[in-house]
C-alpha positions as CSV (number, residue, x, y, z in Angstrom):
1,M,-106.7,125.6,-82.8
2,A,-106.4,124.1,-79.1
3,P,-105.1,121.0,-78.9
4,P,-107.3,117.8,-77.8
5,D,-107.4,117.6,-74.0
6,P,-105.6,114.4,-73.2
7,E,-108.3,113.8,-69.9
8,S,-110.9,113.3,-72.5
9,R,-109.4,110.5,-73.5
10,Q,-110.0,108.9,-70.4
11,T,-113.4,108.1,-72.1
12,L,-112.1,105.9,-74.4
13,V,-111.3,103.5,-71.5
14,P,-115.0,101.9,-71.6
15,V,-114.7,101.0,-75.1
16,V,-111.2,99.1,-75.4
17,A,-112.1,97.6,-71.9
18,L,-115.3,96.5,-73.5
19,Y,-113.5,94.7,-76.7
20,G,-110.8,93.3,-74.3
21,V,-113.1,91.7,-71.9
22,V,-115.1,89.8,-75.2
23,V,-111.7,88.7,-76.7
24,A,-110.7,87.2,-73.0
25,V,-113.8,85.1,-72.5
26,P,-112.8,82.7,-75.4
27,T,-109.2,82.5,-74.6
28,L,-109.9,81.8,-70.9
29,V,-112.4,79.1,-72.0
30,V,-109.6,77.5,-74.3
31,A,-107.0,77.8,-71.4
32,I,-108.9,76.0,-68.8
33,F,-109.7,73.2,-71.3
34,V,-106.1,73.0,-72.1
35,A,-105.1,73.1,-68.2
36,V,-107.8,70.2,-68.1
37,I,-106.6,67.9,-70.5
38,S,-103.2,68.4,-70.1
39,P,-100.2,68.7,-67.2
40,A,-99.9,72.8,-67.8
41,P,-101.1,74.4,-64.4
42,L,-104.0,76.3,-64.7
43,W,-103.1,79.5,-63.5
44,L,-100.3,79.4,-66.2
45,M,-102.8,78.8,-69.0
46,V,-105.0,81.5,-67.2
47,I,-101.9,84.5,-67.8
48,L,-101.3,83.0,-71.2
49,A,-105.0,83.7,-71.9
50,I,-105.1,87.1,-70.3
51,V,-101.8,88.1,-72.1
52,V,-103.3,86.8,-75.7
53,A,-106.5,88.8,-75.0
54,A,-104.3,91.8,-74.4
55,L,-102.1,91.4,-77.3
56,L,-105.3,91.4,-79.8
57,T,-107.0,94.2,-78.1
58,A,-104.0,96.1,-78.6
59,H,-103.5,94.8,-82.4
60,R,-107.1,95.9,-82.9
61,Y,-106.8,99.1,-81.3
62,R,-103.4,100.0,-83.8
63,R,-105.8,99.0,-86.7
64,V,-109.0,100.5,-86.0
65,D,-108.6,103.3,-88.7
66,A,-107.8,100.6,-91.0
67,V,-110.6,98.5,-90.2
68,L,-113.2,101.2,-90.4
69,L,-112.1,102.8,-93.8
70,D,-112.4,99.3,-95.1
71,Q,-116.0,99.1,-93.9
72,L,-116.4,102.3,-95.0
73,D,-115.7,101.0,-98.6
74,V,-113.4,104.0,-99.9
75,V,-110.8,104.7,-102.7
76,D,-108.3,107.1,-102.8
77,A,-109.2,110.2,-104.2
78,D,-107.5,111.4,-107.7
79,E,-104.8,114.3,-107.3
80,V,-105.7,115.7,-110.8
81,E,-109.4,114.7,-111.2
82,H,-110.2,116.2,-107.2
83,L,-107.2,118.8,-107.4
84,R,-110.2,121.5,-106.3
85,V,-110.8,119.3,-102.9
86,F,-106.9,118.8,-102.3
87,N,-106.4,122.5,-102.0
88,L,-109.2,123.2,-100.1
89,L,-108.1,120.4,-97.4
90,E,-104.8,121.7,-97.6
91,S,-105.7,125.5,-96.7
92,L,-108.0,124.4,-94.2
93,S,-105.4,122.3,-92.4
94,L,-103.0,124.7,-92.3
95,R,-105.6,127.3,-91.0
96,S,-106.1,125.0,-88.3
97,G,-102.7,123.8,-87.4
98,V,-103.4,120.2,-88.2
99,A,-101.2,117.9,-90.6
100,V,-103.3,117.5,-94.0
101,P,-105.3,114.2,-93.9
102,A,-105.4,111.9,-96.4
103,L,-108.4,111.8,-98.9
104,Y,-110.7,109.2,-99.3
105,L,-114.3,109.0,-101.4
106,T,-117.1,106.6,-101.1
107,D,-119.8,105.9,-103.8
108,D,-122.9,106.7,-101.8
109,R,-124.9,109.8,-103.6
110,S,-126.0,111.1,-100.1
111,V,-124.2,114.5,-99.2
112,N,-121.9,113.7,-96.5
113,G,-118.4,113.6,-94.9
114,S,-116.6,111.9,-92.4
115,A,-113.2,112.0,-90.1
116,V,-111.2,108.7,-89.7
117,Q,-108.3,109.6,-87.1
118,L,-105.7,107.4,-85.0
119,G,-102.8,109.3,-83.7
120,S,-101.5,111.5,-86.0
121,D,-102.6,109.4,-89.3
122,S,-106.1,111.2,-90.0
123,A,-108.8,110.7,-93.2
124,A,-111.2,113.1,-94.7
125,V,-113.7,110.8,-96.5
126,L,-116.3,112.7,-98.8
127,T,-119.3,111.0,-100.5
128,A,-120.2,111.3,-104.1
129,G,-122.9,112.9,-103.3
130,A,-121.1,115.8,-101.6
131,L,-118.4,115.9,-104.6
132,D,-121.4,116.4,-107.3
133,R,-123.9,118.6,-105.6
134,L,-122.0,121.0,-103.7
135,D,-120.4,124.3,-104.8
136,R,-117.2,125.2,-103.8
137,L,-118.1,126.9,-100.4
138,E,-120.2,124.5,-99.6
139,L,-117.5,121.8,-100.1
140,E,-115.0,124.1,-98.1
141,A,-117.5,124.2,-95.1
142,L,-117.9,120.3,-95.4
143,L,-114.5,119.8,-95.1
144,A,-113.8,122.5,-92.3
145,E,-116.1,120.4,-90.1
146,I,-114.1,117.4,-91.1
147,I,-110.9,119.6,-90.2
148,I,-112.3,120.4,-87.0
149,R,-112.9,117.3,-85.7
150,I,-109.5,116.1,-86.4
151,A,-108.2,119.4,-84.8
152,D,-110.2,118.7,-81.5
153,G,-109.7,115.1,-81.1
154,D,-113.4,114.3,-81.8
155,A,-112.2,112.1,-84.8
156,H,-109.7,110.3,-82.7
157,A,-112.6,109.4,-80.2
158,A,-115.3,108.5,-82.8
159,T,-112.2,106.2,-84.4
160,V,-111.9,104.4,-81.4
161,A,-115.1,104.1,-80.0
162,A,-116.8,102.6,-83.2
163,G,-113.9,100.6,-84.3
164,M,-113.4,99.0,-80.7
165,A,-116.9,98.7,-79.5
166,G,-119.1,99.7,-82.3
167,L,-117.9,97.5,-85.4
168,P,-117.6,94.4,-83.6
169,F,-120.6,94.3,-81.4
170,T,-123.2,95.9,-83.3
171,Q,-123.8,93.5,-86.1
172,G,-122.8,89.6,-86.7
173,M,-122.6,87.3,-84.1
174,F,-122.0,89.8,-81.2
175,S,-125.0,92.1,-81.9
176,F,-126.5,91.0,-78.5
177,L,-123.8,93.3,-77.4
178,S,-125.3,96.2,-79.6
179,P,-127.0,98.3,-76.6
180,V,-123.6,98.3,-74.1
181,A,-121.5,98.9,-77.1
182,H,-123.9,101.9,-77.9
183,R,-123.9,103.3,-74.2
184,A,-119.7,103.1,-74.4
185,I,-119.9,104.9,-77.4
186,R,-121.9,107.7,-76.4
187,R,-119.7,108.0,-73.3
188,A,-116.9,108.3,-75.5
189,L,-118.1,111.3,-77.7
190,A,-119.0,114.4,-76.3
191,E,-122.7,115.1,-76.3
192,D,-122.7,118.8,-78.4
193,R,-120.1,117.4,-80.8
194,E,-122.4,118.4,-83.9
195,I,-123.3,121.6,-82.7
196,A,-119.8,122.8,-81.7
197,G,-118.2,121.5,-84.7
198,D,-120.8,123.6,-86.8
199,F,-119.8,126.4,-84.8
200,A,-116.0,125.6,-85.0
201,A,-116.1,125.3,-89.1
202,V,-118.0,128.5,-89.4
203,G,-115.2,130.0,-87.4
204,L,-112.7,128.4,-89.9
205,T,-114.4,129.5,-93.3
206,R,-116.1,132.5,-92.0
207,Y,-119.3,132.0,-93.8
208,P,-122.1,130.2,-91.9
209,P,-124.5,130.3,-95.3
210,A,-122.1,127.8,-96.6
211,L,-122.3,125.2,-94.0
212,R,-126.4,125.9,-93.7
213,N,-126.7,125.3,-97.4
214,T,-124.5,121.9,-96.9
215,L,-126.6,120.9,-93.4
216,A,-129.9,121.8,-95.5
217,S,-128.8,119.5,-98.6
218,A,-127.9,116.4,-96.4
219,A,-131.5,116.8,-95.0
220,D,-133.0,116.6,-98.3
221,D,-131.4,112.9,-98.9
222,V,-134.2,109.9,-98.5
223,T,-131.5,107.2,-97.6
224,G,-128.2,108.1,-95.4
225,V,-125.0,107.1,-95.4
226,G,-124.4,103.8,-93.0
227,S,-127.3,101.9,-93.7
228,G,-126.8,98.7,-92.3
229,Q,-123.7,99.9,-90.8
230,P,-124.6,101.0,-87.2
231,A,-121.0,101.1,-86.2
232,T,-119.5,104.0,-88.6
233,A,-123.0,105.7,-88.1
234,Y,-120.9,108.0,-85.6
235,L,-118.0,109.3,-87.8
236,W,-120.2,111.1,-90.1
237,I,-120.8,115.0,-90.0
238,V,-124.5,114.1,-90.9
239,P,-125.1,111.2,-88.1
240,R,-127.2,108.3,-89.2
241,A,-129.5,105.9,-87.4
242,P,-129.0,104.6,-85.1
243,Y,-127.1,107.5,-83.8
244,E,-129.3,110.4,-82.5
245,P,-127.2,113.1,-81.4
246,E,-128.4,115.8,-78.8
247,F,-129.0,118.5,-81.8
248,D,-130.9,117.0,-85.0
249,L,-129.8,118.6,-88.3
250,A,-132.9,121.2,-88.2
251,V,-132.0,122.3,-84.6
252,R,-128.5,122.9,-86.3
253,V,-129.5,124.7,-89.6
254,D,-131.6,127.0,-87.1
255,A,-128.4,127.9,-84.9
256,L,-126.4,128.6,-88.2
257,N,-129.3,131.2,-89.4
258,E,-128.2,133.1,-86.0
259,F,-124.8,134.0,-87.4
């Protein structure tokens, strides 16, 4: 498996910068107010405000994976109860040349999975629906695509983009910045990430029907993962609104039928 292209990480600059700029605005306002009511020089307070904004941005960056996992409301998988999943995950990781990610579960009943990564720390997240409704080969196919996203750097890009631009600015008091945030996130992610991930996952498992059946099962869900969580929609193997990928689920299934 080829390592991620370092130049691709340049596309993360806008999402990190967006967070930094938004954080800098209130710190600058406070700095100016302090300069007005105190003998402190304005230039010094402005410099301090910029430093504080930079430190807050760096702190957020270092914690984006933990923040997103908390947002997804995950729990640790049990190594005894989910031994089959751990074995599949370890085997796929060895084949792809990446470290075995931590395994987490959500109680969502739809069929889906996601990858969360920051640097060398990575996590695979599976829904309860995936565990209950997929057979061994289908589960392996879903895990293979998660591993592929970790191996090719897509998980890192999606994690940083969703944590720095998506989560703070697509809901709550900063939701008015949602259009800007979504544009920045899209720039950080490859346009063909879903279809490319499907093909690479099939190359890892050597069994296209399993992934095709998994995607078909996901398409049968009436409600999807991430409802009410627009930021985390970008993390899932089967994206949810408001993320609209270049290739929808039907196209992905048709493409796998060609193998």
